Structure formats: C-alpha cells, structure tokens
Residue, then its C-alpha position, 0 to 999 in steps of 0.5 A: m332765706p328763699l322764702t323771705r326773698r320771695a315775699g320782698f324782704g331779702s335774704v338778710l332777714g331769711y338768714l338771722l330767722a334761721g340762725i335764731a330757729i337753730g340757736p340756742a334760744g331755738l331748736r339748739l341745734i348748734t350751741d357754740v355760736d362763737a365758734i360759729a361767729s368767729i369763721a362768720s366774721l370772714g364774710v364781712v371781711m370779703l364784703l369789705f374787700l369786694i366793695g374795696l374793688e369797686v372803689r378806685p382812688q379817683r372815685l374816693w377822692v371825688m367821694r370824699r365830701a359824702v364820706f367825711g361831711l355827710g359821715t361825719a354829721q350822721v355818726a356825731i349827731t346820732g351818736a349825741v342823740l342815742a347817747a343823750l336817750a340812753h342816759a335819759a333812760g338810766v345808764g351812766w354817761q361813760g355807759a351811755i356814750v359807748l351805747g351811742a357810739g355803738l348804736a350809731m354804727s350801721s350794718t354794711a352788711i345788711v344795708l348793700p346786699m339790701l340796696a344791692e337787691r333792689d338796684l338801689l346802689t347806683t342812685k343818691a340814696g345807695r351812693d350816699a349810705f355807702a360813703v357814710l358806711l366807709f366812714q363808720d368803717l373808719a371810725f370804728i377804729p379810733l372808737v375802740a381805742l377811745v374806750p378805755l378812756l371812759a373807765g375812770n380807773n383805766v385812764p392811761d398816763h401816757v400816749p400808747w405810741y407802741d400802739v400808734l407805732r404798731a398800727v402805722v406800720a401794719i398800714a404801711v405794709i398793706l400799702i406797700g406791699g399792695r402797690f408793688l406786690l400784688r400786681p406782679l404776684f397775679r400776672a405770674i399766676g395769671g400767666a400760668k392760666t391756674p385758676e385754682v391758684f389764682t383763687t386760693v391767692a386772692l383768698l390769701i390776700v384777703a385773709g392775710t391782710a385782715l390778719i395783719a390789720t388784726v395783730a396792729g389793733l385795727s378792724p380787719s375789715l379796714g385791711a381788706f378794704m385797703a387791699g381792695v381799693l389798691v388793686s381795683e386799678s389792676e386789670y385782674r379786678h373783675e377777676l378777683q371778683a368773680d373768684i371771692e364772690p361766691f365765699e363772701g355770699l356764703l360766709l356773710g350768709f353764715f355771720f347773719i345766721s351767727v347773729g340771729m343764733s346770738a339773740d338773748l330770746p331768755l331776756a327778750r322774754a323777760q324784758p319785752v316792752t324794754l326791747a320793743l320800745a327801745t328797738a322801736a327809738l333807735l329804728i325811729a331816731k336813726a331814721a328820722i336824723s338821717f332823713v333830715l340830713a340826706r335832705v340837707a344833702g340834697q336828696d329828694r324824698s324817696n331817696a332819703l326815706r330809702f337813706g334813713l331807713g336804710l341806715s336805721q339798724a345798729s352794726e355788727f361793730s356794734f357787738v365788738l364795740f360793747a364787748a370791748a367796753v365791758a371789758a373796760d369796765a366802761l359798760s355794765a354786762g347787763d346794758a350790753a347784753l340788752a344793747t346787744l339784743i336790740t341791735a339784733a332786733s333792729m337788723v331783724a326790722t330793717p329789712i321788713l321796713f324798708a321792704g315796706a317802705e319800697a312797696i309803697l314808694s313804688r306804688l306813689g312813684r308810679a307815673p302816669p302812662p306817657e300820651y302818646d303822639a298823635i299822628d296827622a301824617a299822610p298814610t306811608p307804604v311802610i311803617i317801620c316799629g321800633l327805631g333803635r339801633f337796627g330799625q334806624i339803618i332800615g330807615r336810612v336806607l328806604r329814605m335813600h331810596g325815596i321811598e316814605f315811611t312812618a315810624l313808631e318808637r315806645d322808648p321816649g329817650q330814644v325818640e327824644v334823641l332822634r328828633r335832636f338829629g332831625t329824624k321824624v319818629y312818633f312815639g307810640d306803642p306800635t304793638r296797639p291796634d289803634m296806634l297801628r291804625a293811626a299811622g296808616a296800617e290800612q292803607a300800608k303795603l309793609v310792616i317791619v317789626a325792629l323791636d328790641d324785645p322779642p315776646g313783644a315781637l311775637r305779640m305784634v306780629e299776631m296782633v297784625k296777622r289778626n287785624f290786618p291781614h293784607l299787610a306784608i310783614l318783615a321781623r327781626a328775630r334775637n337769635r335762632w329760636y325767635a326765627h322759628l317761632l316768627m317762622d311759626r306765626d307766618v311772617d314773610g320774611l325775617v333777619r337774624e339780627t347778628f347773623h350777617s354781621s358775624l359772617e362779614l366779621a368771620k370773613q374779614a378774619l379769614t383774609l387777615l389770616g391769610i386766605g385769599e378773598a375769593d376763597a374767604e367769600r365762598a366759604v362765608t358763603l357756603f356756610r350762610d347757605h348751609d345754615e339758611k337750609n338748616l333753619l328750614e329743615t329744624h323748624a319742625i323739630y326745634r321744640d324736641e330737643q333731643q332730636l333738634i340736638q342730633s339734626e344739629k350733629q348731623a348739620s355740623d358733620e355734613l358742613s364739614s364735609l361741604f368745606e373739606a370737598d370745597r378745599q380738595 
C-alpha cells in the first residue's frame, strides 16, 4: 500500500494487490475468504456512517437534483447499455438485466478515498460523484428486492407486505431512535468524560443500525448512513468522526484485501481475452456515459473526465447482487463468476487509470506563470514584502506617520482584494532580486519581511544579505524555531507573530480573574522580559535537543522563582 501511494496510484490498489498475493489464488496464506469478507464489510458500513456525518439534512436537500437527477440518469442509462452489451455477448435477458444493474453501480469505498487523497471531494466532480454514489446506495435496496422477479419460476403472486412493513419499521426505529435517543446518550457519556466509553458506544451505534437494517432486509450501509445523518447536527459530530475513522480505515483495508483474495485467477487464466475485453468494455462504457452526463450537468472537461473515470469501476454491491441473482436462478453461476472477476478487475484498473489521467490533467492544466506588475513609482525608504494580515498592520501604522513604502505581494487573489479597498500594492515575488531591485531596494533603507511562508522568508533574508547588504532587515518569525533561524542570518530585528498578542490576551485573562491591572501588567512584563532573554541565551544550543530541553526546564524553574519573589 505505501508503494502504490508513492507511485501515485492510491492505497486501494495496494490493498487489492495484497489480497491477490495472500489469497487462495496466490500464496494461499489465507483460504477462508468468506470469514474475512464478513468482517471486512464493516469497513464499508463505517465509511457510510462517516459520509452521513458529513451530509447534514439541509445539505442533502440542496443536493437533491444531483442525487436524484444525475444519479437516476447514470444508473438507468449505464444499466441499459451494459445490459444490452451483456445480451449481445450471449447472456439471456434476465441475466443481462442483472449484470447491467450490478455493473452500473460504482464503488463508494474506492471512489471517495481516491478523490479524498487528491483533495478533489470539494470540486464539482467530487460533489457530483458523491451524489451519484449516494443515489446508488439508495437504489441498491429495490434492485436486490426486484431480482426474484426476473426468475420466471419465482414470480410472487402477491405483494410481500410483510417484507415492506418490516423495512418501514426498521427505518422508523433508526430515525426515531436517532432523533430522540442519540443526543441525550452522547451528552450523558460526554459529561462523564470517559473517552473509551464514548468510542465503544459510537461503534455500537454503527454496528447496531447496520444490524437493524440487515434484519429488515435492507442494506447495512443504508442503516449506518441514516444514523450518521441523524447525528450530523449534534455537537458530538467531530468527536464521533475522530473515534470512528481509525476503525473505518482499518476495516476498509480489510475489505479491499478480501476483494483481492476473492479474485478467481484460474478463471482469469482460462479466459484472459474474454476478461480483458469485458473489463475494457465496462470501463469505457461507464466512463463515456458518465463523461457525457457530467458535461450535460455543467462540468468542464477536466472535471467531467475525473467524474467519468472515478465512476468507471463496478461496486462492492455488485457481488451481493450477483449472489442474490444466482440464488434466485436469475443468473447462471458461470456468468456470475465471470462478472465477479470483471468487477474485481475494474476495481484494480480504476486507481491506475485515474492516476494516469490526473498526471495528464495536471500537466495540461498548469497555467503559465503570471506576469508581475511593472513598478514605475519613485523609490521609497521602506519595502514591505508580504501584505497579508501581518504586513497590512505595519503598512497602516507607517502610513499614519506619513512614511511612504512600497508593498509587494505574490498572491494575486490578495492583491485583487487589497486593490478593491484602495491599497496600493504591486503583484510580484519579493524573493526575486530583480523584483526587489525594481521596487527600489538599492535606494531604500529598510526591508520588512512579512511573508506568510517561513522557508521563503529565510531565503529572502539570505538574498537581501547577498544583493543589498546596505538594507536593514526586520522579519516576521512564525515561531521560536524560525526566530533562531533568523537570528542565524543576522537580521536587524524580528517579531514572533503571535508572541505579543498572546501576552496581551494573557493580561486580559488575569484581570478578568480578579487580578489588579497593575499586577497583571507587571506579570506579563516579567514573562516577556524573561522569555526574550531566554530566546537569546538558547540561540547557541537550539539545534541540540537535549541541551535545549534542559535549558527550558531551568528557565521554567527560574521563571517560577521570579513570580514567587514578585508575589512576596
């Protein structure tokens, strides 16, 4: 798995290949695939619970067009096309319909992690893919229920009201219980401050809702998803997410390993051409249909390609649907075995195809470097490099005193915002000597390095020292470590960006707690002076961790003694 992630293919491919290697068709380290799969299916259940936590009811309502519009079109059109291809390949109509419906599904457990690893879930392609996958999860339930209707000898002569009532009761139990019981339960546990009990209850809720749905003949993933949606508005949502995610990742990895172990490699060796052609046809058909639908839905070409390739594989639910069809005599065992192998092959192929497409899109979509502003203003005594939240305050104070300055900012979005508010700022990279020279560095007296990029700030200080040695340098330090690094470079002054604001807030906290303002001011001053002195003293040893730790302990003891003496 680490190897495939480093290669850019994602972790899913690594799990699948690991399952093939250790399974019955590989090294035979594990032969009881069913035992592993029954446990591994919990990974998909937990994934759907976490998805439910992210989908608040209001957000679900906003997504209704994508879920029921784009989702319906994708499942219906893809299922019809794949069913026609299966029938053309010699499968009977009943079996072809089952294959079309099963292969039209896409793997939630593959697509969402694959998009998340590349930070694509918030893009148009990611949102639409999530909506389609959600519709597929909902559509899977009636698809399984309709499978027996495709077997001529199993057509029921009446409506299965008992099964319908059982499903309705299960949904009602999950909805009502989640609405009125979960939040008081979490509040009681959270009040007890027992994280191990909280985690246990969270796991029991996921497993319990999945069990209720399973007993009612529904998808366990749907039950977990509903539970997640119900608690998505609670104040414990983030804590639940943090508790469930480690188990979800572990069990989801087991799920993909079990998929790899279930691959029928002897059948693949017996029919390699058939398997290759069928898998290619599946990937091409699903990707092409999804691409067209995405374009119709308003996606640009890049996002539509991501959407199409992301949904091109078959689903973990396909295995369940094929097994139900074989049990109902709607699909032959041979066709189901080949379809299962095609499903597994498509799951293996999708991360590779998606990674390749991303590499191409990143190269094609790489915009040419923007042209920086030409600076034609007269030189000023001060150059401010970086006009973010830190540099803006410096500029306002200088302007209040009538001191002219030249401001350089390398974020075009920030430049646009500042210009709308009437601030004169130039778009350029201040770490480049030519840009600094154009800003009047040879005539200036002072450069203020306020970049929100500590490594870039260090490089700029070194560049200024080499090219403009006459300039005084004041620098912004992200933290104590970067303060020491700036001291190594002999800057004329530095400020730790949160140090003084933190001291001011500490003073306000002391006064609110009943300490007199004069005493609070004296305490803060004592701490500031001692800390500034300690910063200078530890500069010589800041790279030696052991000495630094010892010095900090001594400084802490010394500070405690100073406060004690001050109180006396």
